[in-house]
C-alpha positions in Angstrom: 0.1 -0.1 -0.1 2.9 2.3 1.0 4.8 3.3 -2.0 8.9 3.3 -1.9 9.8 7.0 -1.1 13.4 6.9 -1.2 13.8 7.4 -5.0 11.2 10.2 -4.9 13.3 12.0 -2.3 16.5 12.6 -5.0 19.2 14.2 -3.6 17.7 14.5 0.1 19.4 11.1 0.7 23.1 12.1 -0.7 26.1 11.6 1.3 27.3 14.9 2.9 28.3 17.6 0.8 31.8 18.8 0.7 33.0 22.4 1.7 32.5 24.3 -1.5 29.0 23.6 -1.1 28.0 24.7 2.7 28.3 28.3 1.6 31.3 31.4 3.0 30.6 30.4 6.6 30.8 26.9 6.4 27.4 26.0 7.9 26.7 22.2 7.8 23.4 21.3 7.3 23.7 17.5 6.3 22.3 16.2 10.1 19.4 18.3 9.4 18.9 16.6 6.0 19.1 13.3 7.3 17.4 13.9 10.5 14.2 15.2 7.7 15.1 11.8 5.7 14.9 9.7 8.6 11.7 10.8 9.9 9.8 10.3 6.7 11.1 6.8 6.6 10.0 6.3 10.2 6.4 7.6 9.5 6.4 5.4 5.9 7.7 2.3 8.1 4.8 3.2 10.8 2.6 3.4 7.8 3.3 -0.1 6.9 3.3 -1.9 9.9 -0.4 -0.2 9.9 -1.3 -1.1 6.3 0.0 -4.9 7.3 -2.4 -5.2 10.1 -5.3 -3.7 7.7 -5.7 -0.1 9.8 -6.1 1.8 6.6 -7.1 4.9 8.5 -3.6 5.0 10.4 -1.4 4.1 7.4 -2.8 7.3 5.5 -2.8 9.4 8.6 0.8 8.1 9.4 2.0 10.3 6.2 -1.0 12.7 6.5 -0.3 16.4 5.9 0.6 17.0 9.6 3.5 14.6 10.0 5.2 16.0 6.7 4.7 19.6 7.6 5.9 18.9 11.4 9.0 17.3 9.6 9.3 20.3 7.3 9.0 23.2 9.8 11.5 21.1 11.9 14.1 21.0 9.3 13.5 24.5 8.7 13.6 26.2 12.1 17.0 23.9 13.0 18.5 25.2 9.9 17.5 28.7 10.9 19.2 27.9 14.3 22.4 26.4 13.1 22.8 29.6 11.0 21.7 32.3 13.6 24.2 30.2 16.2 26.9 30.5 13.8 26.5 33.8 13.0 27.0 34.7 16.5 29.8 33.1 17.5 31.8 34.5 14.2 30.3 37.9 15.6 31.9 37.5 19.0 35.2 36.5 17.4 35.3 39.0 15.3 34.8 41.6 17.9 37.1 39.9 20.1 39.6 40.9 17.2 38.4 44.7 17.1 37.6 44.9 20.5 34.5 46.2 19.5 32.5 47.5 23.1 30.5 44.9 24.1 27.4 46.9 24.4 28.0 47.7 20.5 28.1 43.7 19.9 24.9 43.3 21.7 23.3 45.6 19.1 24.2 43.2 16.1 23.4 39.7 17.6 21.1 38.0 16.2 17.8 37.9 18.6 15.3 34.7 18.8 13.1 37.3 16.5 15.8 37.3 14.3 16.1 33.5 14.2 11.9 33.6 13.4 12.5 35.9 10.4 15.4 33.9 9.1 13.4 30.7 9.2 10.4 32.7 7.6 13.0 33.5 4.3 14.7 29.7 4.5 11.1 28.2 4.4 9.8 30.7 1.5 11.0 27.6 -0.8 8.4 25.4 0.5 5.4 26.8 -1.3 5.4 24.2 -4.1 5.7 21.6 -1.2 2.7 22.8 0.9 0.7 23.0 -2.2 1.3 19.2 -2.6 0.7 18.4 1.1 -3.2 20.1 0.2 -2.9 17.7 -2.7 -2.4 15.1 -1.1 -4.7 15.7 2.1 -8.0 15.7 -0.8 -7.0 12.0 -1.3 -6.4 10.6 2.3 -10.6 10.4 2.4 -10.9 7.6 -0.4 -7.5 6.1 0.1 -8.3 5.6 4.1 -11.9 4.4 3.4 -12.6 0.7 4.0 -13.6 -1.8 0.9 -13.5 -0.9 -2.8 -13.5 2.6 -2.3 -10.0 2.5 -0.3 -9.0 0.3 -3.0 -10.0 2.6 -5.7 -8.5 5.5 -3.7 -5.4 4.5 -2.7 -3.7 4.5 -6.7 -4.5 8.7 -6.0 -3.3 8.6 -2.6 0.4 6.8 -3.5 0.9 9.5 -6.6 0.3 12.1 -4.4 3.0 10.7 -1.8 5.3 10.6 -4.7 4.6 14.1 -5.5 5.0 15.2 -2.0 8.4 13.5 -1.7 9.7 15.5 -4.9 8.5 18.7 -4.1 10.0 18.6 -0.6 13.5 17.4 -2.1 13.3 20.8 -4.2 12.1 22.5 -1.1 15.1 21.5 0.8 17.2 22.8 -2.4 15.9 26.0 -2.1 16.8 26.1 1.3 20.5 25.2 0.7 20.5 28.3 -1.6 18.5 30.9 0.8 21.3 29.4 3.5 23.9 30.1 1.4 22.5 33.5 0.6 21.9 34.6 4.2 25.6 33.3 4.9 26.5 36.0 2.3 24.6 38.8 3.7 25.6 38.2 7.5 29.2 37.9 6.3 29.2 41.7 5.7 27.8 42.1 9.3 31.0 39.9 10.5 33.4 41.9 8.4 32.6 45.0 10.0 32.7 44.1 13.3 36.0 43.0 13.1 36.8 45.9 10.5 36.1 48.3 13.7 38.5 50.3 15.6 38.3 52.6 18.5 37.8 56.3 17.5 40.9 58.2 17.4 39.6 61.9 18.4 39.4 61.4 22.0 43.2 60.4 21.8 44.2 63.4 19.5 42.1 65.8 21.9 44.2 64.3 24.8 47.3 64.7 23.1 46.8 68.2 22.2 45.5 69.1 25.5 48.5 67.8 27.3 50.9 69.3 24.6 49.2 73.0 25.4 49.3 72.3 29.5 53.5 71.6 29.1 53.5 74.2 26.6 52.2 76.7 29.3 53.7 75.9 31.8 57.5 76.1 30.3 56.3 79.5 29.4 55.7 80.4 33.1 58.3 78.7 34.9 60.8 80.4 32.1 59.8 83.2 33.0 58.1 84.2 29.8 54.7 84.5 31.3 53.5 86.2 34.6 52.9 83.1 37.2 48.9 83.0 38.1 48.3 83.3 41.7 47.3 79.2 41.8 50.8 78.2 40.3 52.7 80.6 42.4 53.8 77.8 45.3 54.5 75.5 42.4 56.8 78.1 40.4 58.8 78.9 43.5 59.4 75.4 44.5 60.5 74.9 40.8 62.9 77.6 40.9 64.1 76.9 43.9 65.5 73.8 43.0 69.6 73.5 42.8 
């Protein structure tokens, strides 16, 4: 009753990606991808177990819209969190190099709200997958029915399952492209933190002030300027030195 989904998942079952496929921040998503595939296989296995006992309703429900969508949303959330954790770690490392004040770093670190925004962008490529889930859901009542109606609806359900698996593959490919795009976006922020330099004008201001004070004292002690009352005691002490 339950078709083999592995071939339809395509590149989702590929070996781990090489360094050149990970993006500019070298973010690895292979474990998230394989967890996604494992979850699908686990649910397919459960569906076959139910089908073997004649429980068509539970078999169909095991691979229903809710199960697929839950796996996808968890994968998207995990990818967004992985990206945010990597960006924040690199921002902190860049701050250690440039000595950026902690208060300024706090304003650029990714927050929970940023992670949700990233997840929304990463998941935007799943529109066709969600459409396939909607189509799958329409085949459920007939496929889950008993008797001749269930057998007649089974073919449509199987075709919808295969289409859903294919759309999931394309959605994951879109997600990986979006992750690379996000890495490029945040790489610029990381480089700005690394290139930060403490403003030099306070140092120059202090230097000029010290030189002005030293010059003024030199002119007073050299007898070129009258001695102000507050400095008379210091001047006399200085002049009385052997």
